[in-house]
N, C-alpha and C positions, 0 to 999 in steps of 0.2 A: 470146195469146201465141205470136209467131213461132216457128217450128221451123227452125233452120239446121243441116245436118249438117257433121260434119268434112269437110275436104278429102282426107284420107287421104293424107299425106306418104308418098314410096316407102319401104317397109322397106329396112333397110341405110343410109339416110341418115345421114352423120356430124351429130353434134348441132351445130347452129349455136351459136356463140359468143356472149355478150352480156356488157354491162357496164352494169349498171343499178343505180339507187339501191333499197336495201331500205327499206321504209317503217316498218320495225319498229326498226331499229337505226340508222337515217339514214347506213348505211355502203354504199359501191358494191361490188357483187359480182358476179364473172365465173361462166361455168359451172364451171370448176375448183373454185371456191369452195365450190359447191353440190352438187357430184358426191359419190356414195357409193362405197365400194370395189367394190361389186358391180355397181351399176346407179344410174340416176337417172330420176326422174321429174319431168318439167317438165309444168305444167299451167298453162292460160290461165283464170282466173275473173274475175269483177268483183263489186262489193259489191251490185249491186241486181238481179242475173238471179235470176228465180224457179229456174230450173233448177240455179244453184249452190246457193242456198239449200235447194232439196230434197236435194242429194247431200253438204252439206258436214260433216254429222255422220260420214258414213262415210268419206269423205275423211280426216277427223281420225282415225278409227280405223286406217285403212289405214297412214297415216304413223306413228302410233304403234307399229303391229305391225311394220312392215317397216324403221323406221330402225335399230333394234338388230341387224337382219340385213344391213347393209350397203347399204341403198337410200337415196339422198339426194333431198331434196324440195325443190322450189321452185315457188311460185305466181307467176305473172305477170299483172298486170292492164294491158291495153293500150288501154282505151277512151278516147276522145276526153272529156276532163273538163271542156271549154267547154261541151259540148252536154249532157253527162251530170254534172253536178257531184257527184252522189252516189258517183261513183266516183274522186274527188280522193284525193291521197296521204294527206291527213290523216284522211278516212273510211275509207282502206285500213287504216291503223293501227288505227283504232276496231273495223273489222271483224275484223282478225287479233287483237286482245285478246279481243273478245267470243266467237270461237271457238276460244281457245286454241292458236293456230298455235304449233308448235315448229318453225317451217322458215320461210325468207324469203320475204316477198311483195313483189315487185318492181314498180316502176312504168316501165313502157315508153312514155314520153311520146312519142317520135318514131314508134311503131309500128313501127319498122324489124325489131324481133325477132319480133313476131307476123307479119310478112311473111316473114321468113328462116324460120319454123317452117310457113308457109302455114295459121296458125291461123284458123279461120274462125268459131267459136261459143265460148261460155262455158257449160260446161266444156269444154275440148279436152285430151285427156290423151296426152303422149308419153313413152314408156318406152324408156330406152336402156340398152345392156348395158355392162359394164365396159371395154369399148373404143369407147365414146361413139357405137355404132350404134343406129339405130332398130330396135326388134324389135317395139314395139305402139304403136299409135294407134288409138285407138276409145273406145268407151264404157266407163262405169264397169259398168253392168249394164242389164238391161231396163226399170227404175224409170224413171218419167217424173212429173213433177207430175200429180196427177190420174188415172193410170191404174190406181192401187191395187194394182200389183206392189210388194212390199216391197223395200227397199234390201238388197242384200247385197254388193255391190262385187264380184261373182262373176267378171265378165270381166277386170277390172283385177287383182283377186287371182291369178287363175290365171296371168295375164302376168308379175306380180311373182314368183310362187312359180317360175316357169320360169327367170327371170333369177337368182333365189337358189340355185337347183339346178343351174344350167348346162344346163338342158333346152331342146330347141328349142320354140319358142312358134308355135302354129297361126297361120298367116299368113292365115287366113280370120278378118277382124275385121270388127265392125260398128260403122260411125261412131259417134261421140258426137253427140247432139242437144242444142242448147241456143240461147240468144239469139245472134243474130250480134254479132260485134265491131262496136263502134260506131266506125267510120272517120271520119277527119278529111275 
């Protein structure tokens, strides 16, 4: 299993906009359609990555815990589906349904959005405040497939708590680790 770290987009970066098709609703959404009143978590995932499968239940719990507190959530897949057909939009819909997504799962066919976010791996998390400025980019927690550290979501939860409470978030952040995005 290849382990690729996040590129760590500079804190304070304004959220890059997007206009992508939601594989769940078949409608096109932009950043403003997905953002929350207090902040927004944009995260890059794909259907087949073992790192994504490892964290998905905790990501769903986090979304369920914080949506009601004003945080918007949006998942994006940017993988090349010609070389990796298991990440196709039809299978994205199936993955979202199976995992009970209550947030959009967008398909970045051109890969332009992944490039704008400087995304490198799946999962890759980007948390923006209510001014659409990046306040956290990094790991969910220290758990990885096979390392026997239980999932807690502690790093991401701490950052989201800071956004919800309007507190300063520690700028010392650990990169996410996952499968590399499958570029064309």
